[in-house]
C-alpha positions in Angstrom: -36.9 -21.7 18.8 -36.7 -19.9 22.3 -35.1 -16.1 21.9 -34.5 -14.7 25.3 -33.6 -10.9 25.8 -31.1 -9.8 28.0 -31.9 -6.2 28.1 -29.1 -5.7 30.7 -26.4 -7.6 29.0 -25.2 -9.4 32.1 -23.6 -6.6 33.5 -25.3 -2.8 34.5 -25.5 -0.5 31.6 -22.6 2.0 31.6 -23.7 5.5 33.2 -20.6 7.2 33.1 -17.8 7.2 30.0 -15.5 4.4 30.4 -12.5 6.5 29.6 -12.4 9.8 31.4 -15.5 9.1 33.9 -17.7 12.0 32.7 -21.4 11.6 33.0 -22.4 12.9 29.5 -23.2 10.0 27.4 -25.5 9.9 24.8 -27.3 7.6 22.6 -26.2 7.8 19.1 -26.5 4.7 17.3 -29.0 2.2 18.7 -29.5 -0.9 16.7 -31.5 -3.1 19.1 -31.6 -6.8 20.6 -29.0 -8.8 18.8 -27.6 -12.1 18.9 -23.4 -12.3 20.1 -21.7 -11.8 16.7 -19.5 -14.8 17.1 -22.1 -17.1 19.0 -22.1 -19.9 15.9 -25.0 -22.7 16.6 -24.6 -26.2 16.4 -27.9 -27.0 15.5 -30.5 -25.0 13.2 -33.2 -26.1 15.7 -31.1 -25.0 19.1 -33.6 -24.7 22.2 -32.8 -21.0 23.2 -30.6 -18.0 22.0 -29.9 -15.2 23.9 -30.5 -11.4 22.6 -28.7 -8.4 23.9 -29.1 -4.6 23.5 -26.6 -2.8 21.1 -26.2 0.7 21.2 -23.5 3.0 20.8 -23.2 6.0 23.4 -21.1 9.2 22.8 -19.3 10.6 25.5 -19.7 14.7 24.8 -16.4 15.3 27.1 -13.9 13.4 25.5 -15.4 12.3 22.3 -15.0 8.4 23.0 -18.1 6.4 21.4 -18.4 3.3 23.2 -21.3 0.5 23.7 -24.1 1.1 26.4 -24.2 -2.4 27.8 -21.4 -5.0 28.5 -21.3 -8.8 27.8 -18.9 -10.6 30.1 -15.4 -11.0 27.9 -15.1 -14.4 29.2 -18.1 -15.1 27.7 -16.9 -13.8 24.2 -13.2 -14.6 24.1 -12.7 -18.0 26.1 -13.1 -19.9 23.0 -12.8 -18.0 19.8 -13.8 -19.0 16.3 -11.7 -16.2 14.5 -8.2 -17.1 13.3 -6.1 -14.5 11.6 -4.3 -16.7 9.9 -7.3 -17.5 7.5 -6.9 -14.3 5.7 -3.9 -13.3 3.4 -4.7 -9.8 3.8 -4.0 -9.8 7.5 -1.0 -12.0 6.9 0.6 -9.8 4.1 -0.2 -6.4 6.0 1.6 -7.8 9.6 4.5 -9.2 7.5 5.2 -5.8 6.0 4.7 -4.1 8.7 7.3 -6.1 10.7 10.0 -5.7 7.8 9.7 -2.4 8.3 10.1 -2.2 12.5 13.1 -4.9 12.6 15.8 -2.4 11.8 14.7 0.1 14.9 15.0 -2.9 16.9 18.2 -2.7 19.5 20.2 -6.1 19.8 18.6 -8.6 22.3 15.1 -6.9 21.5 11.9 -8.3 23.0 8.8 -8.0 21.5 5.1 -8.8 22.6 1.6 -9.0 21.2 -1.3 -8.6 22.8 -4.2 -10.8 21.6 -2.1 -12.5 19.6 -4.4 -14.8 18.1 -2.5 -17.9 16.3 0.8 -16.3 16.2 0.0 -14.9 12.7 2.3 -11.6 13.5 4.7 -12.8 16.1 6.2 -15.6 13.5 7.5 -13.2 11.4 10.0 -11.7 14.3 10.9 -15.4 14.9 12.0 -16.1 11.6 14.8 -13.2 12.4 15.6 -14.7 15.8 13.6 -12.3 17.8 12.6 -12.9 21.3 8.6 -13.3 21.4 5.8 -13.5 23.7 1.8 -13.5 22.8 -0.8 -12.9 25.2 -4.5 -14.2 24.2 -7.4 -15.1 26.2 -8.8 -17.8 23.9 -7.4 -21.1 25.2 -8.0 -23.1 21.7 -6.1 -20.8 19.9 -3.4 -19.8 22.3 -2.7 -24.0 22.4 -2.0 -23.7 18.5 0.1 -21.0 18.9 2.2 -22.8 21.2 2.1 -26.0 19.0 3.6 -23.6 16.3 6.4 -22.9 18.6 5.4 -19.3 19.4 5.5 -18.9 23.1 1.6 -17.8 24.2 0.5 -17.1 27.3 -3.5 -17.7 27.9 -4.9 -14.9 29.8 -6.9 -11.7 29.6 -4.0 -8.4 29.4 -4.8 -6.0 32.3 -2.5 -3.5 34.6 -2.3 -6.6 36.8 -0.8 -9.0 34.2 1.5 -6.4 33.0 3.5 -5.7 36.3 3.5 -9.5 36.9 5.3 -9.8 33.3 7.6 -6.4 34.7 8.7 -8.3 37.7 9.7 -11.3 35.6 11.8 -8.8 33.6 9.7 -9.2 30.1 9.3 -5.5 29.3 9.1 -4.9 25.7 10.9 -2.7 22.8 7.6 -3.0 21.0 4.2 -4.4 22.1 1.6 -4.9 19.0 -2.1 -4.9 19.6 -3.7 -5.6 16.8 -8.0 -4.9 16.8 -7.9 -5.8 20.3 -8.1 -2.1 22.4 -11.9 -2.0 21.3 -12.8 -5.1 23.0 -11.5 -4.2 26.4 -14.0 -2.8 28.7 -11.2 -1.3 31.3 -9.5 1.0 28.9 -7.9 3.0 31.5 -5.9 -0.4 32.6 -5.2 -1.4 29.4 -3.4 1.5 28.8 -1.5 1.5 32.1 -0.5 -2.2 31.4 1.3 -0.8 28.0 2.6 2.3 30.0 4.4 -0.4 32.5 5.2 -2.9 29.8 7.2 -0.6 27.3 11.0 -0.1 27.7 12.1 3.4 28.3 12.7 4.1 24.6 10.1 1.1 23.4 6.9 1.8 21.6 3.7 0.1 21.1 2.0 -0.3 17.5 -1.8 -0.7 17.8 -4.4 -1.2 15.3 -8.0 -0.1 15.4 -11.1 0.6 13.3 -11.6 4.3 12.9 -14.6 5.4 13.9 -14.9 8.3 11.3 -14.6 5.7 8.4 -17.3 4.1 10.0 -19.6 7.1 10.3 -19.0 8.5 6.6 -19.2 4.8 4.8 -22.3 3.7 6.9 -20.1 0.7 8.1 -22.9 -0.3 10.7 -22.2 -3.9 10.6 -18.8 -3.4 12.4 -20.4 -2.8 15.3 -21.2 -5.8 17.5 -21.2 -6.6 21.3 -17.0 -7.5 21.2 -16.3 -3.8 20.1 -16.8 -1.7 23.2 -15.3 1.4 22.0 -15.3 3.0 18.4 -12.3 4.8 18.3 -11.5 8.3 17.0 -8.3 10.4 17.0 -9.2 12.9 19.7 -10.4 10.5 22.4 -7.5 8.4 21.8 -4.9 11.4 22.3 -6.3 12.3 25.6 -6.5 8.8 26.9 -2.9 8.1 26.1 -1.7 11.3 27.4 -3.9 10.5 30.7 -1.5 7.8 31.5 1.6 9.4 30.4 2.0 7.6 27.3 2.3 10.2 24.1 1.0 9.3 20.5 3.5 10.4 18.1 2.7 8.7 14.8 -0.7 7.6 12.8 -1.0 5.7 9.5 -4.1 5.0 8.0 -4.6 1.7 6.7 -7.4 0.5 4.5 -8.0 -3.0 6.3 -11.2 -3.5 8.1 -13.1 -0.8 6.2 -10.4 1.8 7.6 -8.1 1.5 10.2 -5.7 3.7 12.6 -2.1 2.4 13.1 -1.2 4.1 16.1 2.4 4.6 17.2 3.1 5.6 21.0 5.5 5.5 23.8 6.4 7.3 26.9 6.4 11.1 27.1 8.9 13.0 25.0 10.8 9.6 23.9 9.8 10.3 20.3 9.3 13.2 18.1 5.4 13.6 17.4 4.2 13.9 14.0 1.6 16.8 12.9 -0.8 14.2 11.2 -2.2 13.8 14.8 -3.4 17.6 15.4 -4.3 17.6 11.6 -6.9 14.4 11.8 -8.6 16.0 15.2 -9.1 18.9 13.1 -10.5 17.3 10.1 -12.6 15.2 12.6 -14.1 18.6 14.0 -14.8 20.0 10.7 -16.6 16.8 9.6 -18.9 17.4 12.9 -17.8 13.6 14.0 -18.6 14.9 17.9 -22.1 16.4 17.2 -25.1 14.5 18.0 -27.0 15.8 14.5 -24.6 13.7 12.6 -26.2 10.6 14.1 -29.6 11.3 13.5 -28.6 11.4 9.6 -26.6 8.2 10.1 -29.6 6.3 11.4 -31.6 7.8 8.5 -29.4 6.9 6.2 -29.4 3.1 7.5 -33.2 2.8 7.1 -32.6 3.7 3.3 -29.7 1.2 2.9 -32.0 -1.3 4.6 -34.8 -0.6 2.6 -32.8 -0.8 -0.8 -30.9 -3.8 0.1 -34.1 -5.8 0.9 -36.0 -4.3 -2.5 -32.8 -5.6 -4.3 -32.7 -9.1 -3.1 -36.9 -9.7 -3.0 -36.5 -8.8 -6.9 -33.5 -11.1 -7.3 -35.9 -13.8 -5.4 -38.8 -13.5 -7.2 -36.9 -13.7 -10.5 -36.0 -17.1 -9.4 -32.3 -16.3 -8.6 -30.7 -18.6 -6.2 -28.7 -16.3 -3.3 -26.4 -17.1 -0.8 -23.5 -15.4 1.2 -20.3 -15.2 1.7 -18.4 -14.9 5.2 -19.9 -16.0 8.5 -18.4 -13.0 9.9 -18.9 -10.6 12.8 -20.2 -7.9 10.8 -22.7 -10.7 8.7 -24.2 -11.4 12.3 -25.0 -7.8 12.8 -25.9 -7.0 9.2 -28.3 -9.9 8.5 -30.0 -9.5 11.9 -30.4 -5.8 11.8 -32.1 -6.0 8.5 -33.8 -9.2 8.6 -32.1 -11.2 6.0 -32.4 -15.0 7.0 -33.9 -17.9 4.9 -36.4 -16.1 3.1 -33.4 -14.0 1.1 -30.5 -16.6 1.5 -30.1 -20.5 1.0 -27.0 -20.5 3.1 -23.6 -18.6 3.7 -19.9 -20.1 2.9 -16.9 -19.4 4.8 -13.2 -20.4 4.3 -12.6 -21.3 7.8 -13.2 -25.0 8.3 -14.0 -24.6 12.2 -17.4 -22.5 10.9 -18.4 -25.0 8.5 -21.4 -27.1 9.8 -22.1 -24.5 12.2 -25.5 -22.0 11.7 -25.2 -18.5 11.9 -26.5 -16.5 15.1 -30.0 -15.3 14.9 -30.8 -16.1 11.2 -29.9 -19.9 11.6 -28.4 -20.4 8.2 -26.0 -23.5 7.3 -22.5 -22.5 7.1 -20.8 -24.2 4.2 -17.4 -24.6 2.4 -17.1 -21.8 -0.4 -17.4 -24.8 -2.8 -20.9 -24.9 -2.6 -21.1 -21.8 -4.4 -20.5 -23.9 -7.8 -22.0 -27.3 -6.7 -25.2 -25.8 -5.7 -25.3 -23.2 -8.6 -25.6 -19.9 -6.8 -26.2 -16.9 -8.9 -25.6 -14.2 -6.5 -23.5 -14.3 -3.2 -24.0 -11.6 -0.6 -20.5 -10.4 0.3 -20.6 -10.0 4.5 -17.2 -10.1 4.6 -16.4 -7.1 2.5 -13.4 -5.9 4.1 -11.6 -8.7 2.4 -13.3 -8.2 -1.2 -10.3 -8.1 -3.1 -9.0 -11.3 -1.6 -12.3 -13.2 -1.8 -13.2 -12.1 -5.1 -9.3 -13.3 -6.6 -10.3 -17.0 -4.7 -13.4 -16.9 -6.2 -13.0 -16.9 -9.9 -14.5 -20.3 -10.8 -17.6 -19.1 -9.4 -17.3 -15.7 -11.3 -16.6 -18.0 -14.7 -19.6 -19.7 -13.7 -21.9 -16.7 -13.7 -22.1 -15.7 -10.2 -21.7 -12.3 -8.9 -21.1 -10.5 -5.5 -23.5 -8.1 -4.1 -21.8 -5.5 -1.9 -24.6 -5.2 1.1 -23.5 -1.3 1.9 -23.9 -0.6 -1.8 -27.2 -2.7 -3.0 -26.7 -1.4 -6.7 -22.9 -2.5 -6.8 -22.1 -6.2 -8.0 -19.0 -8.1 -9.2 -18.2 -8.6 -11.9 
């Protein structure tokens, strides 16, 4: 196996904040050289594999957490292995959201989704005969969406792309952008594009993982190269205001370990809820923007690594068979940063047929159908996709009845059942 280290990750490391351009970035969470999270391998003996620096910096001016190094987005997203429709949790969440939003739409409404994936959200509007447009850069996924009758343009969203749609008279009453804003290096261009594309009384609904939850719950495995930004309310409010948009409401939801659902529109177009300033006050009170917070974070992470490796070693030494559930992006970060490989795990299982038959990045574990947990008599499954724990455990009752249980990697002493 030939491992190639790319210390500058194809592009020069950031020197100034990508949002406010201040030269006040400080390293807070350095995770070292890791493989790309979704770069699944065709063989366990691939000739070479690239590793890239994974390190979060904090802007001491605006408070935005962001990666030091960038990967070219075309390398990450042109072909993609994550299909949103594989998660019942995601499907239920967006279906409920759309039902809430439809009464607020005008006649002849137009809805756009940025990073629309396979159309898992937009199909809920189509059922109500509402015109939709998806935008997604992954050719394989955009093709599937179009085949399923969901009009989808295959491209990266940007200010220039938004202006093209405006010229074609395709402005939106609602713009959705779920779990995409963290992926876009030109964050100012992204927000400008939303500004252009929104009708005067329109609004955007954006979901992003919440950085405060990551820090408080030690969710370090949600850090990977696809996520350039790690958002909290204070820098988001400043970012939107810089481009004439106003954050007017926030909902806190539990998906992905803690997510912010943001509602924003043109300045003064919507009444602003008090929750925004309340959440900023809470962030400051919990010292989210202080470097000492992250010194403590890294110490706790070292303890977590030790505890999990000790737990897995004891199980293995007692003759227990251990696999993992979820060939997820967060699994790549956790397995590689903790050094959990074939010495601890026999294989990984995943519901996605696109991933089955491939191998995990860095650790090169085979990815199998979840039935392998039963067929190969696994005793313990390390739950890498812990953000969908309830859904997965509900699906794996046969494994549990056979005597198997799930180990939660961020809580090594917790197991279900």
